[in-house]
C-alpha positions as CSV (number, residue, x, y, z in Angstrom):
1,M,52.8,-29.2,116.4
2,P,56.0,-31.0,117.9
3,E,57.8,-28.7,120.6
4,P,61.1,-27.4,119.6
5,Q,64.0,-29.0,121.1
6,Y,66.9,-27.7,122.4
7,D,70.7,-29.5,122.3
8,P,72.7,-29.4,125.5
9,D,74.6,-25.7,124.3
10,G,70.9,-24.4,124.3
11,V,70.7,-23.6,120.6
12,A,66.9,-24.1,119.3
13,D,66.4,-26.8,116.4
14,A,63.6,-24.6,115.0
15,A,66.2,-24.7,112.2
16,I,65.6,-28.2,111.3
17,A,62.4,-28.2,110.2
18,P,60.4,-31.3,108.7
19,T,59.6,-32.5,105.5
20,G,56.8,-33.8,103.6
21,A,58.6,-37.4,103.1
22,G,59.3,-37.6,106.5
23,G,63.2,-36.1,106.5
24,T,64.7,-33.2,108.0
25,M,66.0,-30.3,106.2
26,D,68.5,-27.4,107.5
27,L,66.6,-24.0,106.7
28,A,69.7,-22.3,108.1
29,T,72.0,-23.8,105.4
30,A,69.2,-23.3,103.1
31,E,69.0,-19.8,103.4
32,G,72.6,-19.2,103.2
33,A,73.0,-21.2,100.2
34,T,70.0,-18.9,98.6
35,L,71.2,-15.8,99.9
36,E,74.6,-16.3,98.5
37,K,73.3,-17.1,95.2
38,P,74.7,-14.2,92.8
39,P,71.3,-12.6,90.9
40,E,70.9,-14.1,87.3
41,G,71.0,-12.5,84.4
42,P,70.8,-13.4,80.4
43,P,73.2,-15.6,79.2
44,G,76.3,-14.1,77.8
45,G,76.6,-10.8,80.2
46,T,74.4,-8.4,78.8
47,G,71.5,-8.3,81.5
48,P,70.7,-5.9,84.2
49,A,73.6,-7.3,86.8
50,A,76.3,-7.5,83.9
51,K,78.9,-4.3,84.2
52,P,78.4,-2.1,81.3
53,R,81.2,-2.1,79.1
54,S,82.7,1.5,77.6
55,L,83.1,1.9,74.0
56,R,86.8,1.2,73.7
57,S,85.8,-2.3,75.4
58,D,83.6,-2.9,72.8
59,A,85.7,-1.8,70.4
60,W,88.7,-4.2,71.2
61,R,86.1,-7.2,71.9
62,D,85.3,-6.7,68.3
63,L,89.0,-6.1,67.3
64,R,90.1,-9.5,68.7
65,R,86.9,-11.3,66.7
66,N,87.8,-9.7,63.3
67,P,89.7,-11.7,60.6
68,V,90.8,-8.6,58.9
69,F,92.7,-7.3,61.8
70,I,94.1,-10.1,63.1
71,V,95.7,-11.0,59.8
72,S,96.5,-7.3,59.1
73,G,98.1,-7.1,62.9
74,L,100.6,-10.0,62.4
75,I,101.7,-8.8,59.1
76,I,102.3,-5.4,60.7
77,L,103.8,-7.0,63.5
78,F,106.4,-9.2,61.5
79,L,107.4,-5.7,59.7
80,V,107.9,-3.9,63.1
81,V,110.2,-6.7,63.6
82,I,112.7,-7.2,60.7
83,A,112.5,-3.4,60.8
84,I,114.1,-3.3,64.0
85,W,116.1,-7.0,63.7
86,P,116.7,-7.4,59.8
87,Q,119.7,-9.4,60.6
88,S,117.3,-12.2,62.0
89,I,116.1,-13.1,58.9
90,A,118.7,-11.7,56.2
91,S,122.3,-12.6,57.6
92,G,123.8,-10.8,54.4
93,N,124.8,-7.2,54.0
94,P,122.5,-5.2,51.6
95,L,125.4,-3.0,50.3
96,D,127.5,-5.8,49.3
97,C,127.1,-6.2,45.7
98,D,129.2,-8.4,43.1
99,L,129.0,-7.2,39.6
100,A,129.5,-10.7,38.2
101,K,125.8,-11.5,39.5
102,S,124.3,-8.5,37.7
103,Q,120.6,-9.7,37.0
104,E,121.3,-13.3,37.8
105,G,118.1,-15.1,38.9
106,S,117.3,-16.9,41.9
107,Q,120.3,-19.3,43.5
108,P,120.9,-21.5,46.5
109,G,121.4,-18.9,49.7
110,H,119.9,-16.0,47.4
111,P,116.0,-16.7,46.4
112,F,115.5,-13.4,44.9
113,G,118.2,-13.1,42.8
114,F,120.5,-10.5,42.2
115,D,120.1,-6.7,40.8
116,G,121.7,-4.4,38.5
117,Q,124.5,-4.0,40.6
118,G,124.9,-7.7,41.7
119,C,123.7,-7.0,45.0
120,D,121.1,-9.5,47.2
121,V,117.9,-8.4,46.0
122,Y,116.3,-10.5,49.2
123,T,118.4,-8.7,51.7
124,R,117.7,-5.3,49.8
125,T,114.3,-6.2,50.3
126,V,114.6,-7.3,54.2
127,Y,116.3,-4.0,54.8
128,G,114.3,-1.6,52.7
129,A,111.4,-2.1,55.5
130,R,113.5,-0.4,58.0
131,A,113.3,3.0,56.0
132,S,109.7,2.6,55.0
133,V,108.0,1.9,58.3
134,T,110.4,4.1,60.1
135,V,109.3,6.8,57.7
136,G,105.6,5.4,57.9
137,V,105.5,5.5,61.7
138,C,107.0,9.0,62.5
139,A,105.2,10.6,59.9
140,T,101.9,9.4,61.0
141,L,102.5,10.2,64.9
142,G,103.7,13.8,63.6
143,V,100.8,14.2,61.5
144,A,98.4,12.9,64.2
145,L,99.7,15.3,66.8
146,L,100.0,18.4,65.2
147,G,96.9,18.2,63.6
148,S,94.8,17.0,66.9
149,A,96.4,19.7,68.4
150,L,95.6,22.5,66.2
151,G,92.6,21.3,65.5
152,G,91.0,20.5,68.8
153,L,91.9,23.7,70.1
154,A,90.7,25.4,67.5
155,G,87.1,23.6,67.6
156,F,87.2,24.0,71.1
157,F,87.6,28.2,71.4
158,G,86.7,28.8,67.9
159,G,86.7,32.5,67.2
160,A,89.5,34.4,65.1
161,G,91.8,31.2,65.8
162,D,89.3,28.9,64.2
163,A,88.7,30.8,61.3
164,V,92.3,31.7,60.5
165,L,93.1,27.8,60.6
166,S,90.3,27.1,58.3
167,R,92.1,29.7,55.7
168,V,95.6,28.0,56.3
169,T,94.5,24.0,56.0
170,D,92.5,25.4,52.7
171,I,95.6,26.5,51.5
172,F,97.3,23.3,52.0
173,F,95.0,21.4,50.6
174,A,95.4,23.4,47.5
175,I,99.2,22.3,47.5
176,P,99.3,19.2,45.0
177,V,101.5,16.5,47.2
178,I,103.8,15.3,44.9
179,L,104.6,18.6,43.3
180,G,105.2,20.0,46.3
181,G,107.7,16.8,47.1
182,L,109.4,17.5,43.8
183,V,109.8,21.1,45.0
184,L,110.8,21.2,48.5
185,L,112.9,17.8,48.5
186,S,114.6,18.7,45.1
187,V,117.0,21.0,47.3
188,V,117.5,18.3,50.4
189,T,120.8,16.5,49.9
190,S,120.7,14.9,53.4
191,N,120.7,10.8,52.8
192,T,118.7,10.7,56.0
193,V,114.8,10.1,56.3
194,W,114.1,13.1,58.5
195,P,113.8,15.5,55.3
196,V,111.0,13.1,53.9
197,I,109.3,12.6,57.6
198,G,109.0,16.5,57.8
199,F,107.8,17.1,54.5
200,M,105.0,14.9,55.0
201,I,104.2,16.2,58.4
202,L,104.2,19.5,56.6
203,L,101.7,18.8,54.4
204,G,99.9,16.0,56.3
205,W,98.3,17.8,59.4
206,P,96.0,19.9,57.7
207,Q,93.8,16.5,56.7
208,V,94.1,15.5,60.6
209,S,93.3,19.0,61.9
210,R,90.3,19.8,59.9
211,I,89.1,16.3,61.6
212,A,89.4,16.9,64.8
213,R,88.1,19.7,64.8
214,G,84.6,18.3,63.6
215,S,85.0,15.9,66.0
216,V,85.6,18.3,69.0
217,I,82.7,20.7,67.6
218,T,80.1,18.0,68.0
219,T,81.8,16.4,71.4
220,K,81.8,19.6,73.1
221,Q,77.5,20.1,72.9
222,N,77.1,16.5,74.7
223,D,75.2,17.4,78.1
224,Y,78.3,15.5,80.3
225,V,80.7,18.4,78.9
226,Q,78.0,21.0,79.2
227,A,77.3,19.5,83.0
228,A,81.2,19.6,83.4
229,R,81.0,23.3,82.5
230,A,78.4,23.9,84.8
231,L,80.0,22.5,87.6
232,G,83.0,25.1,86.7
233,A,85.6,22.5,85.5
234,S,88.5,24.7,84.1
235,N,89.0,24.5,80.0
236,T,91.9,22.5,80.0
237,R,90.0,20.0,82.6
238,M,87.3,19.7,80.2
239,L,89.4,19.1,76.8
240,L,91.6,16.3,78.9
241,R,89.1,14.1,80.7
242,H,86.0,14.8,78.8
243,I,86.5,16.2,75.2
244,A,89.9,14.4,74.1
245,P,88.9,10.5,74.8
246,N,85.6,10.8,73.1
247,A,87.0,12.8,70.4
248,V,90.0,10.9,69.5
249,A,88.3,8.3,67.4
250,P,88.3,9.6,64.3
251,V,91.8,10.8,64.7
252,I,93.3,7.2,64.9
253,V,90.9,5.6,62.0
254,V,92.7,8.5,60.0
255,A,96.0,8.0,61.1
256,T,96.1,4.2,61.1
257,I,95.0,4.4,57.2
258,A,97.1,7.5,56.3
259,L,100.6,5.3,58.1
260,G,100.3,3.1,54.8
261,T,99.3,6.1,52.5
262,Y,102.7,7.9,54.0
263,I,104.6,4.7,53.0
264,S,103.5,4.9,49.5
265,L,104.4,8.3,49.3
266,E,107.9,7.6,50.4
267,A,108.2,5.0,47.3
268,T,106.9,7.7,45.3
269,L,109.3,10.1,45.7
270,S,112.5,8.0,46.3
271,Y,111.5,6.6,42.7
272,L,111.1,9.6,41.5
273,G,114.7,10.8,43.1
274,V,113.5,13.2,45.5
275,G,113.0,11.2,48.5
276,L,115.6,8.7,50.1
277,K,118.9,8.7,48.6
278,P,121.2,6.0,48.1
279,P,123.0,4.3,50.3
280,T,119.7,4.3,52.0
281,V,118.0,1.3,51.2
282,S,115.1,1.7,50.3
283,W,111.8,-0.1,48.4
284,G,111.3,3.1,46.2
285,I,115.0,3.4,45.6
286,D,115.0,-0.5,44.6
287,I,111.8,-0.2,42.6
288,S,113.2,2.9,40.4
289,A,116.5,1.3,39.9
290,A,115.0,-2.3,38.9
291,S,112.3,-0.4,36.3
292,P,114.8,0.1,33.0
293,Y,115.2,-3.8,33.4
294,I,111.5,-5.0,34.1
295,R,111.7,-7.4,30.7
296,N,115.3,-8.9,31.5
297,A,115.4,-9.4,34.9
298,P,111.6,-9.0,36.4
299,H,112.7,-10.4,39.8
300,M,114.3,-7.6,40.6
301,L,111.1,-5.4,40.3
302,L,108.8,-7.9,41.9
303,W,110.2,-8.6,45.0
304,P,110.3,-4.9,46.7
305,A,107.2,-3.8,44.3
306,G,105.2,-6.8,46.1
307,A,106.7,-6.2,49.9
308,L,105.5,-2.6,49.3
309,A,102.0,-3.6,48.5
310,I,101.6,-6.2,51.1
311,T,103.0,-3.4,53.8
312,V,100.2,-0.8,52.2
313,L,97.5,-2.8,52.2
314,A,98.2,-4.1,55.6
315,F,97.9,-0.8,57.1
316,I,95.0,0.1,55.0
317,M,92.8,-3.1,56.0
318,L,94.1,-2.2,59.3
319,G,92.7,1.2,59.8
320,D,89.0,-0.4,57.8
321,A,88.6,-2.6,61.0
322,V,89.3,0.2,63.6
323,R,86.9,2.1,61.9
324,D,84.4,-0.4,61.7
325,A,85.0,-1.1,65.6
326,L,84.9,2.3,66.8
327,D,82.3,3.6,64.9
328,P,78.8,3.0,66.7
329,K,76.7,3.5,63.5
330,L,78.1,0.5,62.3
331,R,77.1,-1.5,65.5
């Protein structure tokens, strides 16, 4: 074996070893490259070295790959934009009418024609999105917040409060929604959207409350909640840190689907004359005004009814996609 050689600086050349082909190899460099090489795992980032993903990250990854979610999300984004800035695609005034053009069809600058009062159907259809989206979003937020709070507290604490809430929800479930709207809203004279939103929250929270209650009851029996209780965590901490984040998924799914239902309910109540009232521009009001002329001027009914159907369908599709992504049983 050759003796170790020393360089002028006193560093041994033992790190340079001969190879079988007569050359040399820097062992220090090779060892450093080996130590710096990251551990390999199966492709796709699913091996032991991969960072575990949470349910939310898995759900978001599935949603981004779901064409139903993408299409419905784009439609809803477009509706929100025109609800906030309707003048961006409709330059006219929905209340400017000319009786001389009553029930006329499509014309240059007026692609949807005119209604019975001579108003531009295109402009009214665009501006009608504001009232419908506002009612749907506000009603859904109110129902989700009120129902989740009451149902979650009842499911967590149980006892007499839970029993009372269950009987109260049974009473509300027995009230027909349309009949309740005819009775309660018929005495309201306001032209704003808030009476309709308040009515929907009043009759809509029991459904979310029951779902939130069942989800909290199931979640609070998990091991991590019991461990937090054994370690002395307070009820507030267990509710906010451990139970609510893991019990909110069913509420999100139901609220997303219900948003389209509330938009449809607003149009139904407006069609019956007890929902939104003129001069508010609403798809339900326009459908009601166009129904007597469906044979002579079907375009008056086609466009607002089509916009309403597409909007409701988009929210239902979005709710189905969210449900499939958040349900672990479907994975």
